VEXDREN-2710 file (C-alpha; in Angstrom, 1 decimal):
% VEXDREN-2710
k/r/px/py/pz
1/UNK/27.2/-9.5/-56.8
2/UNK/27.3/-7.6/-60.0
3/UNK/27.6/-3.8/-59.8
4/UNK/24.7/-2.0/-61.1
5/UNK/24.9/1.0/-63.8
6/UNK/25.6/3.9/-61.4
7/UNK/28.4/1.7/-59.3
8/UNK/30.2/0.9/-62.5
9/UNK/30.4/4.9/-63.5
10/UNK/31.1/5.6/-59.6
11/UNK/34.1/3.0/-59.7
12/UNK/35.2/3.4/-63.3
13/UNK/38.6/4.5/-62.6
14/UNK/39.2/1.6/-59.8
15/UNK/37.9/-1.1/-62.2
16/UNK/41.0/-0.4/-64.5
17/UNK/43.1/-1.4/-61.7
18/UNK/44.9/-4.8/-62.2
19/UNK/43.1/-7.6/-59.9
20/UNK/40.6/-5.6/-58.8
21/UNK/37.7/-7.6/-57.9
22/UNK/34.7/-5.9/-57.9
23/UNK/32.3/-8.6/-56.8
24/UNK/34.4/-9.3/-53.8
25/UNK/34.7/-5.9/-52.3
26/UNK/31.0/-5.5/-52.6
27/UNK/30.0/-8.6/-50.6
28/UNK/32.8/-7.6/-47.9
29/UNK/32.3/-6.7/-44.1
30/UNK/34.6/-4.6/-42.6
31/UNK/34.6/-3.5/-38.6
32/UNK/36.3/-0.4/-38.0
33/UNK/36.8/0.3/-34.3
34/UNK/37.1/4.0/-33.6
35/UNK/36.5/6.4/-36.5
36/UNK/38.8/9.2/-35.1
37/UNK/42.2/10.0/-36.6
38/UNK/43.1/6.7/-37.7
39/UNK/39.7/4.8/-38.3
40/UNK/38.0/7.6/-40.0
41/UNK/40.5/8.0/-42.9
42/UNK/40.5/4.0/-43.3
43/UNK/36.6/4.3/-43.2
44/UNK/36.7/7.3/-45.8
45/UNK/38.6/5.2/-48.2
46/UNK/36.7/1.9/-47.7
47/UNK/33.4/3.6/-48.6
48/UNK/34.7/5.4/-51.3
49/UNK/35.9/2.8/-53.2
50/UNK/32.7/0.3/-52.4
51/UNK/33.4/-2.3/-49.5
52/UNK/29.8/-3.0/-49.5
53/UNK/29.2/-3.4/-45.5
54/UNK/30.9/-1.4/-43.1
55/UNK/30.4/-1.6/-39.3
56/UNK/31.5/1.4/-37.4
57/UNK/31.9/1.5/-33.7
58/UNK/32.9/4.3/-31.6
59/UNK/31.3/5.4/-28.2
60/UNK/33.0/8.9/-28.5
61/UNK/31.5/12.3/-28.9
62/UNK/33.3/15.1/-30.7
63/UNK/35.6/17.2/-29.0
64/UNK/37.0/20.7/-30.3
65/UNK/40.6/19.1/-29.8
66/UNK/39.8/16.3/-32.1
67/UNK/39.4/18.5/-35.2
68/UNK/43.0/19.2/-36.2
69/UNK/43.1/15.5/-37.2
70/UNK/39.7/13.6/-37.7
71/UNK/38.7/15.1/-41.1
72/UNK/34.9/13.9/-40.8
73/UNK/33.9/16.1/-38.4
74/UNK/33.6/19.8/-38.1
75/UNK/32.9/22.6/-35.2
76/UNK/29.6/22.4/-35.7
77/UNK/29.8/18.7/-34.8
78/UNK/31.3/19.1/-31.0
79/UNK/29.3/17.4/-28.5
80/UNK/27.4/14.9/-31.3
81/UNK/28.3/11.1/-31.4
82/UNK/31.3/10.1/-33.9
83/UNK/30.0/6.8/-35.2
84/UNK/26.5/8.6/-36.2
85/UNK/28.2/11.3/-37.7
86/UNK/30.9/9.3/-39.3
87/UNK/28.1/7.0/-40.8
88/UNK/25.9/10.0/-42.2
89/UNK/29.3/11.9/-43.5
90/UNK/30.1/8.3/-45.6
91/UNK/26.6/7.4/-46.8
92/UNK/26.6/11.2/-48.2
93/UNK/29.7/9.9/-49.9
94/UNK/28.7/6.7/-51.2
95/UNK/24.8/5.8/-50.7
96/UNK/25.7/2.7/-52.8
97/UNK/27.0/0.9/-49.4
98/UNK/25.5/0.0/-45.9
99/UNK/26.8/1.4/-43.1
100/UNK/25.9/0.0/-39.4
101/UNK/26.3/2.1/-36.4
102/UNK/27.7/1.0/-32.8
103/UNK/27.6/3.7/-30.3
104/UNK/29.4/1.3/-27.8
105/UNK/32.5/1.1/-26.2
106/UNK/34.4/-2.2/-27.2
107/UNK/34.7/-4.5/-23.8
108/UNK/35.8/-8.0/-23.3
109/UNK/32.0/-8.7/-22.7
110/UNK/30.7/-7.5/-26.5
111/UNK/33.7/-7.8/-28.2
112/UNK/32.4/-11.1/-29.9
113/UNK/29.2/-9.7/-30.6
114/UNK/30.7/-6.4/-32.3
115/UNK/32.8/-8.1/-34.5
116/UNK/30.8/-11.5/-35.4
117/UNK/30.0/-12.0/-39.1
118/UNK/32.7/-9.5/-40.3
119/UNK/35.8/-10.6/-42.6
120/UNK/38.1/-8.3/-41.6
121/UNK/39.1/-5.9/-38.2
122/UNK/40.6/-2.4/-38.4
123/UNK/42.2/-0.7/-35.5
124/UNK/41.5/2.9/-35.0
125/UNK/41.9/2.7/-31.5
126/UNK/44.1/5.2/-29.2
127/UNK/45.4/2.5/-26.6
128/UNK/46.9/-0.6/-26.3
129/UNK/44.6/-2.1/-23.7
130/UNK/41.5/-2.0/-26.0
131/UNK/43.8/-3.0/-29.2
132/UNK/44.6/-6.3/-27.1
133/UNK/40.9/-6.9/-26.7
134/UNK/40.4/-6.5/-30.5
135/UNK/43.8/-9.1/-30.7
136/UNK/42.0/-11.5/-28.5
137/UNK/38.5/-11.8/-30.6
138/UNK/40.7/-11.8/-33.8
139/UNK/42.1/-14.9/-32.7
140/UNK/39.1/-16.6/-31.2
141/UNK/36.5/-15.8/-34.2
142/UNK/39.3/-16.4/-37.0
143/UNK/38.9/-13.0/-38.3
144/UNK/42.0/-10.8/-39.4
145/UNK/42.9/-8.0/-37.6
146/UNK/44.9/-4.7/-39.4
147/UNK/46.7/-2.9/-36.4
148/UNK/47.4/0.7/-36.8
149/UNK/49.4/3.4/-34.3
150/UNK/50.7/6.6/-34.1
151/UNK/53.0/8.9/-31.7
152/UNK/54.4/12.2/-32.1
153/UNK/56.4/11.9/-35.6
154/UNK/56.2/8.0/-35.9
155/UNK/53.4/6.0/-37.1
156/UNK/53.2/2.1/-37.4
157/UNK/50.9/-0.9/-38.6
158/UNK/50.8/-4.7/-39.0
159/UNK/48.4/-7.5/-40.2
160/UNK/47.7/-10.2/-37.8
161/UNK/45.7/-13.3/-39.1
162/UNK/47.0/-16.4/-36.4
163/UNK/47.9/-19.2/-36.9
164/UNK/49.2/-18.2/-40.1
165/UNK/50.5/-14.9/-38.8
166/UNK/51.9/-14.1/-35.1
167/UNK/49.3/-11.8/-33.1
168/UNK/49.6/-8.2/-31.5
169/UNK/50.2/-10.3/-27.9
170/UNK/53.3/-12.1/-29.6
171/UNK/54.9/-8.5/-30.6
172/UNK/53.6/-6.3/-27.5
173/UNK/51.9/-8.7/-24.8
174/UNK/51.9/-6.4/-21.9
175/UNK/49.9/-3.2/-21.3
176/UNK/51.4/-0.3/-22.4
177/UNK/51.5/3.2/-20.5
178/UNK/50.0/5.2/-23.2
179/UNK/50.8/9.0/-23.2
180/UNK/47.3/11.1/-22.3
181/UNK/46.7/12.6/-24.5
182/UNK/48.8/11.0/-27.4
183/UNK/51.1/13.9/-28.9
184/UNK/49.9/13.7/-32.6
185/UNK/49.5/15.9/-35.8
186/UNK/47.0/15.7/-38.6
187/UNK/48.9/14.0/-41.4
188/UNK/50.2/11.0/-39.6
189/UNK/47.2/9.4/-38.7
190/UNK/46.2/10.1/-42.4
191/UNK/49.1/8.2/-43.7
192/UNK/48.8/5.1/-41.5
193/UNK/45.0/5.3/-41.9
194/UNK/45.6/5.4/-45.8
195/UNK/47.8/2.1/-45.4
196/UNK/45.6/0.5/-43.4
197/UNK/42.9/0.8/-46.3
198/UNK/45.2/-0.2/-48.7
199/UNK/46.5/-3.3/-46.7
200/UNK/42.7/-4.0/-46.1
201/UNK/41.7/-3.8/-49.8
202/UNK/44.5/-6.1/-50.9
203/UNK/43.6/-8.6/-48.6
204/UNK/39.8/-8.5/-49.2
205/UNK/40.1/-8.9/-53.0
206/UNK/43.2/-11.3/-52.9
207/UNK/43.6/-12.6/-49.9
208/UNK/47.2/-11.7/-49.7
209/UNK/48.8/-10.1/-46.5
210/UNK/52.2/-8.4/-47.9
211/UNK/53.5/-7.6/-44.4
212/UNK/53.1/-11.1/-42.7
213/UNK/54.9/-11.2/-39.3
214/UNK/56.5/-7.7/-40.1
215/UNK/55.7/-4.4/-38.4
216/UNK/55.8/-1.5/-40.7
217/UNK/57.0/1.7/-39.2
218/UNK/57.1/5.2/-40.8
219/UNK/59.1/8.0/-39.5
220/UNK/57.5/11.2/-40.7
221/UNK/60.5/13.3/-39.4
222/UNK/63.0/11.6/-42.0
223/UNK/60.2/10.5/-44.4
224/UNK/61.3/6.7/-43.9
225/UNK/60.1/3.5/-43.7
226/UNK/61.5/0.5/-41.7
227/UNK/60.1/-2.8/-41.6
228/UNK/60.8/-4.8/-38.2
229/UNK/60.1/-8.9/-38.6
230/UNK/58.6/-10.9/-35.4
231/UNK/57.8/-14.4/-35.2
232/UNK/55.0/-15.9/-33.1
233/UNK/56.0/-16.2/-29.5
234/UNK/56.4/-19.3/-27.7
235/UNK/53.9/-19.6/-24.8
236/UNK/51.7/-16.8/-26.0
237/UNK/48.7/-16.2/-24.2
238/UNK/46.6/-15.6/-27.1
239/UNK/47.8/-17.3/-30.4
240/UNK/49.9/-20.4/-28.0
241/UNK/46.2/-21.7/-27.1
242/UNK/44.6/-24.2/-29.1
243/UNK/44.3/-23.0/-32.7
244/UNK/40.4/-22.5/-33.3
245/UNK/38.6/-24.3/-35.8
246/UNK/36.7/-22.9/-38.6
247/UNK/37.6/-21.6/-42.4
248/UNK/39.7/-19.0/-43.4
249/UNK/40.8/-17.0/-46.4
END
């Protein structure tokens, strides 16, 4: 789908980037689950560059303790639903794109409906249990899944696209005891959310996955990156099942 005159002006700087596929990006559909510290950053950059269709899923309302890291919201928004607010802010930033609001909590029952029709899933969640739900539906529907997580001074991300890669359950199969609340300062989810958006853009336009079967870890206290490789786990309860049929990128 060709860009309009206003879109060409809006995106003129990124159109200079080598291999930038403007038509493919405009036709993309991305699900962002959780629009807080991680997902809010990812969604903001995907909206800014012109990902044509964003589906934002978050059942929470803004709390005062969110405001140290969740830049789509302000003090006047406390008590208001996050997904609708995020959509309003992103639409104001870029009215050229379409944004769908889902104010429901991700569950095993609605996961397929939430993700159907999307090209990519971005994890903006704050607990491992819900990430495993995303991992399951990612495999079942053949939709790649970009994982991100933060805790204290450490952030991490990976790209799961079985059967081409292992899945999250290969790497972390068990329920984790997530700290409540998670220790976090605002800049760290900003870094990881930006990396998730960058990885998403690279995949959407080229089909490439530069961190296949690898976990990228950022140590903010030493400003160091670490890459840990892994493989598909024999007998994995998710991707060890019969490989689903259907087209993939």
